[in-house]
C-alpha positions as a printed NumPy array, in Angstrom:
array([[ -0.178,  -0.191,   0.261],
       [  1.329,   3.631,  -0.861],
       [  1.407,   6.336,   1.188],
       [ -0.667,   8.16 ,  -0.597],
       [ -2.926,   5.43 ,  -0.479],
       [ -2.657,   5.71 ,   3.238],
       [ -3.262,   9.508,   3.589],
       [ -6.095,   9.005,   2.034],
       [ -8.273,   6.485,   3.733],
       [ -6.476,   8.584,   7.114],
       [ -8.049,  11.865,   5.864],
       [-11.645,   9.947,   4.761],
       [-11.326,   8.159,   8.306],
       [-10.547,  10.887,  10.647],
       [-12.936,  14.029,   8.893],
       [-12.247,  16.52 ,  12.435],
       [ -8.571,  16.047,  12.858],
       [ -5.959,  17.267,  10.964],
       [ -4.932,  13.769,   8.425],
       [ -1.366,  12.295,   8.145],
       [  0.157,  13.426,   4.513],
       [  2.142,  11.131,   2.426],
       [  5.205,  12.041,   3.536],
       [  4.532,  11.528,   7.13 ],
       [  3.565,   7.91 ,   5.905],
       [  6.642,   7.323,   4.05 ],
       [  8.86 ,   8.881,   7.149],
       [  6.91 ,   6.471,   9.527],
       [  6.568,   3.38 ,   6.743],
       [ 10.996,   3.965,   6.38 ],
       [ 11.581,   3.644,  10.353],
       [ 12.84 ,   0.554,  11.922],
       [ 10.081,  -2.085,  13.589],
       [  6.802,  -0.191,  11.231],
       [  4.269,  -2.712,  10.883],
       [  1.106,  -2.256,   8.22 ],
       [ -1.757,  -4.52 ,   8.102],
       [ -4.53 ,  -4.162,   6.251],
       [ -5.404,  -3.087,   2.581],
       [ -7.216,   0.219,   0.858],
       [-10.372,  -0.214,   3.255],
       [ -8.842,  -0.632,   6.739],
       [ -5.103,  -0.85 ,   7.916],
       [ -3.399,  -0.369,  10.909],
       [  0.348,   1.035,  11.3  ],
       [  2.62 ,   0.065,  14.26 ],
       [  6.04 ,   0.844,  15.276],
       [  8.157,  -1.522,  16.962],
       [ 11.009,  -0.971,  19.601],
       [ 12.622,  -3.682,  21.655],
       [  9.731,  -5.731,  23.282],
       [  6.545,  -2.766,  22.811],
       [  4.281,  -1.647,  20.268],
       [  2.45 ,   1.161,  19.305],
       [  0.143,   1.811,  17.767],
       [  0.032,   4.468,  15.812],
       [ -3.075,   4.722,  13.918],
       [ -5.819,   2.363,  12.742],
       [ -8.103,   3.501,   9.949],
       [-10.868,   2.267,   8.022],
       [-12.137,   4.164,   4.901],
       [-15.923,   5.252,   6.013],
       [-18.25 ,   3.129,   3.127],
       [-16.09 ,  -0.006,   4.802],
       [-16.665,   0.129,   8.858],
       [-18.972,  -1.951,  10.266],
       [-17.756,  -5.12 ,   8.63 ],
       [-14.922,  -6.038,  10.966],
       [-12.127,  -5.327,   9.109],
       [-10.825,  -3.003,  11.694],
       [-10.415,  -5.902,  13.868],
       [ -8.857,  -7.943,  11.395],
       [ -5.976,  -5.585,  10.454],
       [ -5.394,  -5.155,  14.382],
       [ -5.48 ,  -8.834,  14.603],
       [ -2.829,  -9.062,  12.077],
       [ -1.292,  -6.304,  13.18 ],
       [ -0.568,  -7.468,  16.587],
       [  0.121, -10.728,  15.196],
       [  3.101,  -9.344,  13.327],
       [  4.314,  -8.025,  16.237],
       [  4.147, -10.957,  18.683],
       [  6.648, -12.745,  15.867],
       [  8.901,  -9.958,  16.412],
       [  9.092, -10.254,  20.116],
       [  6.752,  -8.114,  21.178],
       [  5.134,  -8.119,  25.064],
       [  3.22 ,  -5.312,  25.007],
       [  1.01 ,  -2.856,  23.014],
       [ -0.202,   0.251,  23.556],
       [ -1.934,   3.05 ,  22.196],
       [ -4.036,   6.053,  22.473],
       [ -7.753,   6.715,  21.156],
       [ -9.938,  10.191,  21.58 ],
       [-12.079,   9.8  ,  24.325],
       [-15.155,  10.082,  22.422],
       [-14.785,   7.882,  20.375],
       [-17.042,   5.22 ,  20.608],
       [-16.329,   3.017,  18.222],
       [-12.731,   3.174,  18.906],
       [-12.718,   2.39 ,  22.129],
       [-15.436,  -0.574,  21.531],
       [-12.917,  -1.929,  18.803],
       [ -9.954,  -2.166,  21.651],
       [-11.87 ,  -3.373,  24.329],
       [-13.371,  -6.411,  22.571],
       [ -9.786,  -6.93 ,  21.828],
       [ -8.597,  -6.748,  25.207],
       [ -7.322,  -2.984,  25.361],
       [ -7.259,  -1.614,  29.361],
       [ -7.038,   1.799,  30.167],
       [ -3.841,   2.069,  31.899],
       [ -3.64 ,   5.828,  31.369],
       [ -5.563,   9.112,  30.558],
       [ -3.888,  12.555,  28.668],
       [ -6.035,  15.282,  29.074],
       [ -6.339,  18.044,  25.533],
       [ -4.357,  15.339,  23.641],
       [ -6.465,  15.429,  20.747],
       [ -7.031,  18.764,  19.141],
       [-10.259,  18.64 ,  16.421],
       [-10.267,  21.535,  13.612],
       [-13.178,  23.326,  15.158],
       [-13.924,  22.418,  19.529],
       [-12.507,  21.878,  22.279],
       [ -9.924,  19.538,  23.018],
       [ -9.859,  16.134,  23.437],
       [ -8.519,  13.838,  26.643],
       [ -6.945,  10.302,  25.048],
       [ -6.792,   7.318,  26.75 ],
       [ -4.152,   5.409,  26.915],
       [ -4.75 ,   1.831,  26.906],
       [ -2.238,  -1.586,  26.997],
       [ -2.872,  -4.801,  25.904],
       [ -0.402,  -7.726,  27.18 ],
       [  0.343, -10.63 ,  24.257],
       [  0.806, -14.099,  24.765],
       [  4.362, -15.204,  25.026],
       [  4.331, -17.547,  22.016]])
């Protein structure tokens, strides 16, 4: 998947936030430990550092939502991370993003922190981020 495709999906998935550019995606993909799973409908991008991974973003094109794609790409990315020796995965999610919170809860993530004012929507007040963590099974 190209950085341009990733940027297009991300912009459509998060219309109220500053979307990431194709240059930003290219830079992230070139970093050591980058894991990308998905296709032109939905993707997950993680970054591995030693035995931890951070989910940088999970995005699904609006016309492909509610089909289980985000769950599938998240699971695929976690499996790839686990094969790289990852023991735990972290992420931040906007506390008002009910769909994403449900996705992560169903996938076994639990809240370990909160960052007030973390997200700045294009129009509106700052939104806190919930810090979530999942322990992966040792293979």
